N, C-alpha and C positions, 0 to 999 in steps of 0.2 A: 386732592385736586391740585392741578398745577396752575400756573399763571393765567392760562387761557380759559380755565374752568372745565377742563377735561379730566375725568377721573383716571388716575394713575393705576396701573395694574402691577400687582406686586411681582417682581422678576425672579424672586427666589426659587419657585417651583420650575420655572422654565429653565434656569441655569442648572438645576438639579437634573432635570430630564436631559438636557444636552450632555451633561457629564456622564450620565448613564449610557447614552447612545454612543459616546466616544470609545466605550470599552468594547463595543461590538463592531464599530465602523471606523476605519482609519481613513481620514479624508484624502490622503496621499496615496494610499495603497488599496483602498476599498474594503469590503466586508471581510471579517476574519473567517466566517463560515459561509462561503459561497456554495452555489449549487454545484459548481464543478468540483470542489473539495468534497462535498458529500458524495457525488458520483464516484470520485476516486476512492473514497473509504469503502463505499459498497462494493466496488469492483475488487478491492483487495481482500475484503472479507469473504465475498462469494468465492474468490479463487482458493483461498485457504480452506474454507468449507468444503469445497468440491474435492480438494485432495484428501482431506481428513474423512469425509464420508466415503469416498471410493476405497481408501486404504482400510477403514475399520469395518464398513458394512458390505461392500460389494466384491472387493478383490478376493480372489481364491489363490492359493499357492501355486506356483509354477508347476505345470505338468498336469494339472487337473482341469476337467472341463469348465467352462464359464457357465456357472449355475447361480451367480449372485442376483440380487434383486436391487434396483430395477434392471430389467434385461438389456436395455440400450446401453447402460453404463458398463455392464459386464461384458457386452460384445465389443465395446470400444477398447477395452484392455488398457494398455499403457498410454493410449491417447488422452486418457483422463488426466494424466499428469501434464500433458501439453496444454489442455484446456485450463486446468487449475493454475498452473505457473503463467500461462499466457494472460489470464485475467488479472492475476496479481501484478505482473510486470506492466500491463497496460495501465492499471490504476496508479502505479508508481510513476510511469511516464507522463500521464495527464496531471499528476500532482506537481510536476516541475513548472507548470505554467504560472506566470506572475499573479494570476487572480486567487491562488491558493496560498496558504501560510507557508507551505514548504517551497514555493516558487519565488520567494522574495526574501530579502534580508538574511538574517541568520538561518532561516529555514533551508536555504540553498546549501549552506555549508553542512547542516546537519544531515540533510537528504544525501548529499554527495558523499560525506565520509561514512554514513551508515551503510550505504550501498556498497562502497569499496570494501569496507571491513566485513560485511555479511558475505560478499563474494569471496573474499580471501578466506574467511572462516569455513565456508561451504567446501571450498577446494581443499584446504588443509585437513578438515575433518574427513573428507572422502579419502584422502591419501593415507591418513593415519589408521582408519578402520578398513582399509581396502583388502586387508588380508583375511584371516579366518573369522574376524568379527563382523564383516559386512552383512552376512545373513541376519544379524541380530539388531541391526539399526533400521528402524522404520523409515520407509521411503527411499533412503539410500540403497537398500537392498534391491528394490525394483528398478531403480534407475541405472545402476551399473555405470558405464562410462559417461552416460548423459549427465552425471552429477557435474562434470566439468562444464557442460554447456549451461547449467543452472548457475554455477559460479560466476561464469563469464557473462551471463546475462545480467546478474546483479551489478557487475562492474560496468557494463554498457549502459545501464539506467543511471548509474553514478555519473557517467560522462554526460548524460543528458542534463543532470543537475549542474555540472560544471560549466556548461555552456551559459547558464543564467547567472554565474558568479560575477559580481562587479567589484 
């Protein structure tokens, strides 16, 4: 009881609760796991899964008729790569927003440098294996010269992170 006869409530559990909430919500920046960030992760994972599923289950070697299943994916052919990489890059672009962990603070630098280095590595890998070894490297063998577009797209997404750098 205090001086006015009102019962005091112990503040320790409330302070502990606030400390726990601080780990998931930053008052200056917002939640660490926002809905936008979850959507970004889902888009990137679906893009990767689309490419992997097409390459391993649907794709047929060049020169043979499209007999893979599901039929709609087999009929689209190389457009499956455009869909998969498009979803992946869209997820990366959306993750550059300040409401996601990659769109603020150190995340911007991590996202920017990662995209730049992945793009550079993609292009360098394509040029190193572009000789006789290209038919043996998955995904690279189907894309051919479009590998350059994929590498440059990684770098373009890196520039979208660079615009958020403070």
